[in-house]
Structure formats: structure tokens, C-alpha cells
DSSP file (Angstrom, degrees, kcal/mol; ACC not computed):
  #  RESIDUE AA STRUCTURE BP1 BP2  ACC     N-H-->O    O-->H-N    N-H-->O    O-->H-N    TCO  KAPPA ALPHA  PHI   PSI    X-CA   Y-CA   Z-CA
    1    1 A M              0   0    0      0, 0.0     2,-0.3     0, 0.0     0, 0.0   0.000 360.0 360.0 360.0 134.0   13.4   20.0  -19.4
    2    2 A T        -     0   0    0      1,-0.0     2,-0.3     0, 0.0     0, 0.0  -0.782 360.0-110.8-104.7 148.9   16.0   18.5  -17.1
    3    3 A A        -     0   0    0     -2,-0.3     2,-0.3     1,-0.0    -1,-0.0  -0.569  32.8-132.7 -75.6 137.7   15.8   15.0  -15.5
    4    4 A K        -     0   0    0     -2,-0.3     2,-0.1     1,-0.1    -1,-0.0  -0.660  14.3-124.8 -90.1 145.5   15.2   15.1  -11.8
    5    5 A T     >  -     0   0    0     -2,-0.3     4,-2.0     1,-0.1     5,-0.2  -0.477  25.8-111.5 -81.5 161.5   17.3   13.0   -9.4
    6    6 A I  H  > S+     0   0    0      1,-0.2     4,-2.7     2,-0.2     5,-0.2   0.896 119.7  55.8 -59.4 -40.1   15.6   10.6   -7.0
    7    7 A G  H  > S+     0   0    0      1,-0.2     4,-2.2     2,-0.2    -1,-0.2   0.894 106.7  49.1 -60.3 -40.9   16.7   12.8   -4.2
    8    8 A E  H  > S+     0   0    0      2,-0.2     4,-2.0     1,-0.2    -1,-0.2   0.888 110.9  50.3 -66.4 -38.9   15.0   15.9   -5.8
    9    9 A I  H  X S+     0   0    0     -4,-2.0     4,-2.4     2,-0.2    -2,-0.2   0.927 110.2  49.9 -63.5 -45.9   11.8   13.9   -6.3
   10   10 A F  H  X S+     0   0    0     -4,-2.7     4,-2.5     1,-0.2    -2,-0.2   0.910 109.8  51.2 -60.3 -42.4   11.8   12.7   -2.6
   11   11 A K  H  X S+     0   0    0     -4,-2.2     4,-2.2     1,-0.2    -1,-0.2   0.889 109.8  49.7 -64.4 -38.6   12.3   16.3   -1.4
   12   12 A E  H  X S+     0   0    0     -4,-2.0     4,-2.0     2,-0.2    -1,-0.2   0.919 111.4  49.1 -63.9 -42.8    9.3   17.5   -3.5
   13   13 A L  H  X S+     0   0    0     -4,-2.4     4,-1.0     1,-0.2    -2,-0.2   0.907 110.3  50.8 -63.8 -40.5    7.1   14.7   -2.2
   14   14 A E  H >< S+     0   0    0     -4,-2.5     3,-0.5     1,-0.2    -1,-0.2   0.912 112.0  47.3 -63.6 -42.0    8.1   15.5    1.4
   15   15 A R  H 3< S+     0   0    0     -4,-2.2    -1,-0.2     1,-0.2    -2,-0.2   0.848 110.5  52.7 -66.9 -33.2    7.3   19.2    0.9
   16   16 A A  H 3< S+     0   0    0     -4,-2.0     2,-0.6    -5,-0.2    -1,-0.2   0.653 100.0  73.9 -77.7 -14.9    4.0   18.4   -0.7
   17   17 A T    <<  +     0   0    0     -4,-1.0     2,-0.3    -3,-0.5    -1,-0.0  -0.877  57.3 169.4-106.6 122.7    2.9   16.2    2.2
   18   18 A D    >>  -     0   0    0     -2,-0.6     3,-0.9     1,-0.0     4,-0.6  -0.738  50.2 -95.1-119.9 176.1    1.8   17.6    5.5
   19   19 A G  T 34 S+     0   0    0     -2,-0.3     4,-0.3     1,-0.2     3,-0.1   0.673 119.4  55.7 -64.4 -18.8    0.1   16.1    8.5
   20   20 A R  T >> S+     0   0    0      1,-0.2     4,-1.8     2,-0.1     3,-0.9   0.745  88.8  74.6 -86.2 -24.9   -3.4   17.1    7.3
   21   21 A S  H <> S+     0   0    0     -3,-0.9     4,-1.4     1,-0.3     6,-0.2   0.842  89.6  57.6 -63.3 -33.9   -3.3   15.4    3.9
   22   22 A K  H 3<>S+     0   0    0     -4,-0.6     5,-1.5     1,-0.2     4,-0.3   0.832 108.3  47.2 -66.1 -29.0   -3.7   11.9    5.3
   23   23 A F  H X45S+     0   0    0     -3,-0.9     3,-0.7    -4,-0.3    -1,-0.2   0.853 106.8  56.5 -79.9 -33.5   -6.9   12.8    7.0
   24   24 A A  H 3<5S+     0   0    0     -4,-1.8    -2,-0.2     1,-0.2    -1,-0.2   0.797 110.9  45.0 -64.5 -28.4   -8.3   14.6    3.9
   25   25 A T  T 3<5S-     0   0    0     -4,-1.4    -1,-0.2     2,-0.1    -2,-0.2   0.517 115.2-114.7 -92.0  -7.4   -7.8   11.3    1.9
   26   26 A G  T < 5S+     0   0    0     -3,-0.7     2,-1.3    -4,-0.3    -3,-0.2   0.485  75.9 131.7  85.7   2.5   -9.3    9.2    4.6
   27   27 A R      < +     0   0    0     -5,-1.5    -1,-0.2    -6,-0.2    -2,-0.1  -0.702  16.2 131.2 -91.0  89.1   -6.0    7.4    5.2
   28   28 A N        +     0   0    0     -2,-1.3     2,-0.5    -5,-0.1    -1,-0.2   0.208  40.2  94.2-126.4  13.8   -5.7    7.6    9.0
   29   29 A H  S    S-     0   0    0     -3,-0.1     2,-0.2     2,-0.0     0, 0.0  -0.937  71.3-130.2-109.2 127.0   -4.8    4.1    9.9
   30   30 A Q        -     0   0    0     -2,-0.5     2,-0.5     1,-0.0    -2,-0.1  -0.522  19.0-167.3 -75.8 140.8   -1.2    3.2   10.3
   31   31 A F        +     0   0    0     -2,-0.2     2,-0.4     2,-0.0    -1,-0.0  -0.931  11.6 177.6-130.6 105.0    0.0    0.1    8.5
   32   32 A A        +     0   0    0     -2,-0.5     2,-0.3     2,-0.0    -2,-0.0  -0.908   7.8 153.6-115.2 136.4    3.5   -1.1    9.6
   33   33 A T        -     0   0    0     -2,-0.4     2,-0.5     2,-0.0    -2,-0.0  -0.961  40.6-107.9-151.0 165.5    5.3   -4.1    8.4
   34   34 A R        +     0   0    0     -2,-0.3     2,-0.3     0, 0.0    -2,-0.0  -0.871  41.1 162.7-102.4 129.2    8.9   -5.3    8.0
   35   35 A V        -     0   0    0     -2,-0.5     2,-0.0     1,-0.0    -2,-0.0  -0.876  42.5 -87.1-134.7 168.7   10.4   -5.5    4.5
   36   36 A T     >  -     0   0    0     -2,-0.3     4,-2.3     1,-0.1     5,-0.2  -0.340  36.7-115.7 -72.6 160.0   14.0   -5.8    3.2
   37   37 A E  H  > S+     0   0    0      1,-0.2     4,-2.5     2,-0.2     5,-0.2   0.904 117.6  52.8 -61.7 -41.4   16.0   -2.6    2.6
   38   38 A D  H  > S+     0   0    0      2,-0.2     4,-2.5     1,-0.2    -1,-0.2   0.905 109.6  48.1 -62.3 -43.0   16.0   -3.4   -1.2
   39   39 A F  H  > S+     0   0    0      2,-0.2     4,-2.8     1,-0.2     5,-0.2   0.946 111.9  49.6 -61.8 -47.8   12.2   -3.8   -1.3
   40   40 A H  H  X S+     0   0    0     -4,-2.3     4,-2.8     1,-0.2     5,-0.2   0.918 112.3  47.4 -58.7 -45.7   11.7   -0.6    0.6
   41   41 A R  H  X S+     0   0    0     -4,-2.5     4,-2.7     1,-0.2     5,-0.2   0.938 113.8  47.0 -61.8 -47.0   14.0    1.3   -1.7
   42   42 A E  H  X S+     0   0    0     -4,-2.5     4,-2.3     2,-0.2    -2,-0.2   0.893 113.9  48.5 -61.8 -40.8   12.4   -0.1   -4.8
   43   43 A F  H  X S+     0   0    0     -4,-2.8     4,-2.3     2,-0.2    -2,-0.2   0.931 114.1  45.1 -65.9 -47.0    8.9    0.6   -3.5
   44   44 A K  H  X S+     0   0    0     -4,-2.8     4,-2.4    -5,-0.2    -2,-0.2   0.887 113.8  48.9 -66.0 -40.9    9.8    4.2   -2.6
   45   45 A V  H  X S+     0   0    0     -4,-2.7     4,-3.0    -5,-0.2    -1,-0.2   0.905 110.8  51.6 -66.0 -40.9   11.5    4.9   -5.9
   46   46 A T  H  X S+     0   0    0     -4,-2.3     4,-1.9    -5,-0.2    -2,-0.2   0.932 111.7  46.3 -62.1 -45.9    8.6    3.4   -7.8
   47   47 A A  H  X>S+     0   0    0     -4,-2.3     5,-2.6     1,-0.2     4,-0.5   0.921 115.0  46.5 -61.6 -44.1    6.1    5.7   -6.0
   48   48 A A  H ><5S+     0   0    0     -4,-2.4     3,-1.0     1,-0.2    -2,-0.2   0.909 110.2  53.4 -65.2 -41.9    8.3    8.7   -6.4
   49   49 A R  H 3<5S+     0   0    0     -4,-3.0    -1,-0.2     1,-0.3    -2,-0.2   0.884 113.5  43.0 -60.0 -38.9    8.9    8.0  -10.1
   50   50 A D  H 3<5S-     0   0    0     -4,-1.9    -1,-0.3    -5,-0.2    -2,-0.2   0.456 112.3-120.0 -88.3  -1.2    5.1    7.8  -10.7
   51   51 A G  T <<5S+     0   0    0     -3,-1.0     2,-0.3    -4,-0.5    -3,-0.2   0.815  73.6 117.3  70.7  29.4    4.4   10.9   -8.6
   52   52 A I      < -     0   0    0     -5,-2.6    -1,-0.3    -6,-0.2    -2,-0.1  -0.840  67.2-102.6-125.2 163.5    2.2    9.0   -6.1
   53   53 A S     >  -     0   0    0     -2,-0.3     4,-2.2     1,-0.1     5,-0.2  -0.369  31.5-113.0 -78.8 163.1    2.5    8.3   -2.4
   54   54 A M  H  > S+     0   0    0      1,-0.2     4,-2.3     2,-0.2     5,-0.2   0.844 118.6  58.0 -64.6 -31.3    3.6    4.9   -1.0
   55   55 A A  H  > S+     0   0    0      2,-0.2     4,-2.2     1,-0.2    -1,-0.2   0.901 106.5  47.0 -64.9 -41.1    0.0    4.5    0.3
   56   56 A V  H  > S+     0   0    0      2,-0.2     4,-2.7     1,-0.2    -2,-0.2   0.913 111.7  51.1 -66.3 -41.8   -1.5    4.9   -3.1
   57   57 A L  H  X S+     0   0    0     -4,-2.2     4,-2.3     2,-0.2    -2,-0.2   0.897 109.7  50.4 -61.1 -40.2    1.1    2.4   -4.6
   58   58 A L  H  X S+     0   0    0     -4,-2.3     4,-2.2     2,-0.2    -2,-0.2   0.915 111.2  48.5 -65.1 -42.1    0.2   -0.1   -1.8
   59   59 A E  H  X S+     0   0    0     -4,-2.2     4,-2.5     2,-0.2    -2,-0.2   0.915 112.3  48.2 -62.0 -43.6   -3.5    0.3   -2.7
   60   60 A K  H  X S+     0   0    0     -4,-2.7     4,-2.5     1,-0.2    -2,-0.2   0.870 109.7  53.9 -65.0 -35.9   -2.8   -0.1   -6.4
   61   61 A S  H  X S+     0   0    0     -4,-2.3     4,-2.4     2,-0.2    -2,-0.2   0.919 109.7  46.3 -63.8 -43.5   -0.8   -3.2   -5.6
   62   62 A L  H  X S+     0   0    0     -4,-2.2     4,-2.6     2,-0.2     5,-0.2   0.916 111.9  51.7 -65.2 -42.5   -3.6   -4.8   -3.6
   63   63 A D  H  X S+     0   0    0     -4,-2.5     4,-1.9     1,-0.2    -2,-0.2   0.924 111.4  47.1 -58.4 -44.2   -6.1   -3.9   -6.4
   64   64 A A  H  X S+     0   0    0     -4,-2.5     4,-0.7     2,-0.2    -1,-0.2   0.891 111.9  51.0 -64.7 -40.1   -3.8   -5.6   -9.0
   65   65 A Y  H >< S+     0   0    0     -4,-2.4     3,-0.6     1,-0.2     4,-0.3   0.910 112.5  45.0 -64.0 -42.8   -3.4   -8.6   -6.7
   66   66 A L  H 3< S+     0   0    0     -4,-2.6     6,-1.1     1,-0.2     3,-0.5   0.805 114.0  50.3 -70.5 -30.0   -7.1   -9.0   -6.3
   67   67 A D  H >< S+     0   0    0     -4,-1.9     3,-2.6    -5,-0.2    -1,-0.2   0.552  80.9  99.1 -83.3  -8.5   -7.8   -8.5  -10.0
   68   68 A R  T << S+     0   0    0     -4,-0.7    -1,-0.2    -3,-0.6    -2,-0.1   0.781  94.8  30.6 -56.4 -30.2   -5.2  -11.0  -11.1
   69   69 A D  T 3  S-     0   0    0     -3,-0.5    -1,-0.3    -4,-0.3    -2,-0.1   0.170 109.4-117.5-114.2  19.4   -7.8  -13.7  -11.7
   70   70 A N  S <  S+     0   0    0     -3,-2.6    -3,-0.1     1,-0.1    -2,-0.1   0.642  87.7 112.6  58.5  15.5  -10.6  -11.3  -12.6
   71   71 A D        -     0   0    0     -5,-0.4    -4,-0.2     2,-0.1     3,-0.1   0.834  57.1-162.4 -83.7 -35.2  -12.5  -12.5   -9.6
   72   72 A Q        +     0   0    0     -6,-1.1     2,-0.5     1,-0.2    -5,-0.1   0.824  25.2 165.7  52.8  35.6  -12.3   -9.1   -7.8
   73   73 A Q        -     0   0    0     -7,-0.4    -1,-0.2     4,-0.1    -2,-0.1  -0.708  28.7-138.8 -81.9 124.1  -13.2  -10.9   -4.6
   74   74 A S     >  -     0   0    0     -2,-0.5     4,-2.7    -3,-0.1     5,-0.2  -0.302  23.6-107.9 -76.9 165.8  -12.4   -8.6   -1.6
   75   75 A L  H  > S+     0   0    0      1,-0.2     4,-2.7     2,-0.2     5,-0.2   0.870 122.1  54.0 -60.3 -36.2  -10.9   -9.9    1.6
   76   76 A I  H  > S+     0   0    0      2,-0.2     4,-2.5     1,-0.2    -1,-0.2   0.929 109.6  46.8 -65.2 -45.2  -14.3   -9.5    3.3
   77   77 A D  H  > S+     0   0    0      1,-0.2     4,-1.6     2,-0.2    -2,-0.2   0.916 113.4  49.2 -61.7 -42.5  -16.0  -11.6    0.6
   78   78 A H  H  X S+     0   0    0     -4,-2.7     4,-0.9     1,-0.2    -2,-0.2   0.925 111.3  49.1 -64.1 -43.2  -13.3  -14.2    0.9
   79   79 A Y  H >< S+     0   0    0     -4,-2.7     3,-0.7     1,-0.2    -2,-0.2   0.907 109.1  52.4 -62.0 -42.8  -13.6  -14.3    4.7
   80   80 A Q  H 3< S+     0   0    0     -4,-2.5    -1,-0.2     1,-0.2    -2,-0.2   0.829 113.1  44.6 -63.9 -31.5  -17.4  -14.7    4.5
   81   81 A K  H 3< S+     0   0    0     -4,-1.6    -1,-0.2    -5,-0.2    -2,-0.2   0.572  94.2 105.0 -88.3  -9.5  -17.1  -17.6    2.1
   82   82 A A  S << S-     0   0    0     -4,-0.9     2,-0.0    -3,-0.7    -3,-0.0  -0.267  75.6-107.9 -71.8 156.0  -14.3  -19.3    4.1
   83   83 A S     >  -     0   0    0      1,-0.1     4,-2.4     4,-0.0     5,-0.2  -0.311  36.3-102.0 -73.4 166.4  -14.8  -22.4    6.3
   84   84 A K  H  > S+     0   0    0      1,-0.2     4,-2.5     2,-0.2     5,-0.2   0.919 122.9  49.8 -59.4 -45.4  -14.6  -22.0   10.1
   85   85 A P  H  > S+     0   0    0      0, 0.0     4,-2.3     0, 0.0    -1,-0.2   0.891 111.1  50.6 -61.1 -36.1  -11.1  -23.4   10.3
   86   86 A E  H  > S+     0   0    0      2,-0.2     4,-2.5     1,-0.2    -2,-0.2   0.904 110.4  49.7 -68.0 -39.8   -9.9  -21.0    7.6
   87   87 A K  H  X S+     0   0    0     -4,-2.4     4,-2.6     2,-0.2     5,-0.2   0.926 110.4  49.9 -63.1 -44.3  -11.5  -18.1    9.4
   88   88 A V  H  X S+     0   0    0     -4,-2.5     4,-2.0     1,-0.2    -2,-0.2   0.917 112.3  47.2 -59.3 -45.1   -9.8  -19.1   12.7
   89   89 A E  H  X S+     0   0    0     -4,-2.3     4,-2.2     2,-0.2    -1,-0.2   0.891 111.6  51.3 -64.8 -40.6   -6.5  -19.3   10.9
   90   90 A F  H  X S+     0   0    0     -4,-2.5     4,-2.2     2,-0.2    -2,-0.2   0.917 109.8  49.0 -63.0 -44.1   -7.0  -16.0    9.2
   91   91 A L  H  X>S+     0   0    0     -4,-2.6     5,-2.7     1,-0.2     4,-0.6   0.869 110.7  51.0 -65.9 -35.6   -7.9  -14.3   12.5
   92   92 A K  H ><5S+     0   0    0     -4,-2.0     3,-0.7     3,-0.2    -1,-0.2   0.909 109.1  51.4 -63.8 -41.2   -4.7  -15.8   14.1
   93   93 A W  H 3<5S+     0   0    0     -4,-2.2    -2,-0.2     1,-0.3    -1,-0.2   0.883 111.3  46.9 -64.0 -38.1   -2.7  -14.5   11.2
   94   94 A L  H 3<5S-     0   0    0     -4,-2.2    -1,-0.3    -5,-0.1    -2,-0.2   0.589 111.9-126.2 -77.2  -9.3   -4.2  -11.0   11.8
   95   95 A K  T <<5       0   0    0     -3,-0.7    -3,-0.2    -4,-0.6    -2,-0.1   0.899 360.0 360.0  61.6  44.7   -3.5  -11.4   15.5
   96   96 A L      <       0   0    0     -5,-2.7    -4,-0.2    -6,-0.1    -5,-0.1   0.351 360.0 360.0-107.1 360.0   -7.1  -10.7   16.5
């Protein structure tokens, strides 16, 4: 067995992903944000190394973040329990 380069892994992932796959998984909402070049590279390499998409890695990251205190409180639960000023601030942060 030979070790694959990161470039080879990326090419395999690109070939394996077509425009229909995101709809089959229910992932049809775009999520755009600005990150550093180093963060993006590390994130993409981590996903490729583990053979998962960046969307799956993002979902796993959120799950791990929410599980960190074993509360497993979702953002919706947190919002519903928040005070009115916290809700207003949260909606401003979301730009809604």
C-alpha cells in the first residue's frame, strides 16, 4: 500500500462529489465565512485525511463544541432559555 499525497486525496474527493450529492444529504444551505488561509488549509487537510467532507467536519465540530460540557443544549434550546436582551443581541449577531 502506498501513501497518498494530499493532492491525490483532494482529487479523489473532487471526483467523488457531484452537484447532486449535497441534495441527497439534505445539505442545501450555503454557509460562508471568512477564515485565515492557515485555518482553511488545516480544516481541508483534516477532512481529506479522515475521508469526510468539510461539511461533515463542520457538523462534527459543532457537535463536539456542544458536547464539551455534556449539556448537549442546542442553539434553539439556548435561545429559548435566553433573556430578551440576549435574544436581541443574538439576532443582531445573526444579522436577522
